[in-house]
VEXDREN-2710 file (C-alpha; in Angstrom, 1 decimal):
% VEXDREN-2710
k/r/px/py/pz
1/MET/-96.5/-44.5/66.7
2/SER/-96.1/-40.9/65.6
3/ILE/-98.9/-38.8/64.3
4/GLU/-97.3/-38.8/60.9
5/GLN/-97.2/-42.6/60.8
6/PHE/-100.8/-42.8/62.0
7/ILE/-102.0/-40.4/59.3
8/THR/-99.9/-42.1/56.6
9/GLN/-101.5/-45.5/57.5
10/LYS/-104.9/-44.0/57.4
11/ILE/-104.2/-42.4/54.0
12/GLN/-102.9/-45.6/52.6
13/LYS/-106.2/-47.3/53.4
14/LEU/-108.2/-44.9/51.4
15/PRO/-109.5/-45.7/47.9
16/SER/-106.9/-44.6/45.3
17/SER/-108.9/-41.7/43.9
18/LEU/-109.5/-40.2/47.3
19/LYS/-106.0/-41.0/48.5
20/GLN/-104.6/-38.9/45.6
21/GLU/-106.9/-36.0/46.5
22/VAL/-105.8/-36.1/50.1
23/LEU/-102.2/-36.2/49.1
24/ASN/-102.7/-33.3/46.8
25/PHE/-104.4/-31.3/49.5
26/VAL/-101.6/-32.1/52.0
27/GLU/-99.0/-31.0/49.4
28/PHE/-101.0/-27.8/48.8
29/LEU/-101.0/-27.0/52.6
30/GLU/-97.3/-27.7/52.8
31/ASN/-96.6/-25.3/49.9
32/LYS/-98.9/-22.7/51.3
33/GLN/-97.1/-22.8/54.6
34/VAL/-93.7/-22.5/52.8
35/ARG/-95.0/-19.5/50.8
36/GLU/-96.4/-17.8/53.9
37/SER/-93.1/-18.3/55.7
38/GLN/-91.2/-16.9/52.7
39/GLU/-93.5/-13.9/52.5
40/GLU/-93.1/-13.2/56.2
41/THR/-89.3/-13.4/55.9
42/ARG/-89.4/-11.1/52.8
43/ARG/-91.7/-8.6/54.6
44/THR/-89.4/-8.6/57.7
45/ASP/-86.4/-8.0/55.5
46/GLU/-88.2/-5.1/53.7
47/GLU/-89.2/-3.6/57.1
48/LYS/-85.6/-3.7/58.3
49/ALA/-84.4/-2.1/55.1
50/TRP/-86.9/0.7/55.3
51/GLU/-86.0/1.2/59.0
52/VAL/-82.4/1.6/58.1
53/PHE/-83.1/3.8/55.1
54/LEU/-85.5/6.1/56.9
55/ASN/-83.1/6.6/59.8
56/LEU/-80.0/7.3/57.8
57/GLU/-80.2/11.0/58.5
58/LYS/-79.8/10.4/62.2
59/ASP/-76.2/9.3/61.6
60/SER/-73.9/12.4/61.6
61/GLY/-71.3/12.9/58.9
62/TYR/-73.2/11.2/56.0
63/GLY/-74.9/14.2/54.4
64/ASN/-78.5/15.3/54.6
65/TYR/-80.4/12.2/53.6
66/THR/-83.8/13.8/54.4
67/GLU/-83.4/16.3/51.5
68/GLU/-81.8/13.7/49.2
69/ARG/-84.5/11.2/49.9
70/GLU/-87.3/13.8/49.4
71/ALA/-85.7/14.8/46.0
72/MET/-85.4/11.2/44.9
73/PHE/-88.9/10.0/45.9
74/GLN/-91.0/13.2/45.8
75/ASP/-93.3/11.9/43.2
76/LEU/-93.5/8.3/44.5
77/THR/-95.8/6.8/47.1
78/LEU/-94.7/4.0/49.4
79/ASP/-97.0/1.7/47.4
80/ASP/-95.1/2.6/44.2
81/ILE/-91.8/1.8/45.8
82/LEU/-92.9/-1.5/47.2
83/LYS/-94.4/-2.5/43.8
84/GLU/-91.1/-1.8/42.2
85/MET/-89.3/-3.8/44.8
86/ASP/-91.7/-6.7/44.3
87/GLN/-91.0/-6.6/40.6
88/GLU/-87.3/-6.7/41.1
89/LEU/-87.7/-9.6/43.5
90/ASP/-89.9/-11.5/41.0
91/LYS/-87.1/-11.1/38.4
92/ASP/-84.8/-13.1/40.6
END
């Protein structure tokens, strides 16, 4: 018997009101795990994007990205940029 089968059997033996609370809690935990996984993936993607963006000037032949970046983002903080990115992601 797998642990999932064991737990399922135990849940089924609970009174119906308690059983529903346990099932709701299990669903909450599963959703939380999915959200945390998605957040970790999103952060990893953002970190990769920033790494590429911040290192563009190291590639020769593509212009002076340091000056261009400073001109574009001189009045913005990293927090401002990340908030804007989050807003764009939330639209999707």
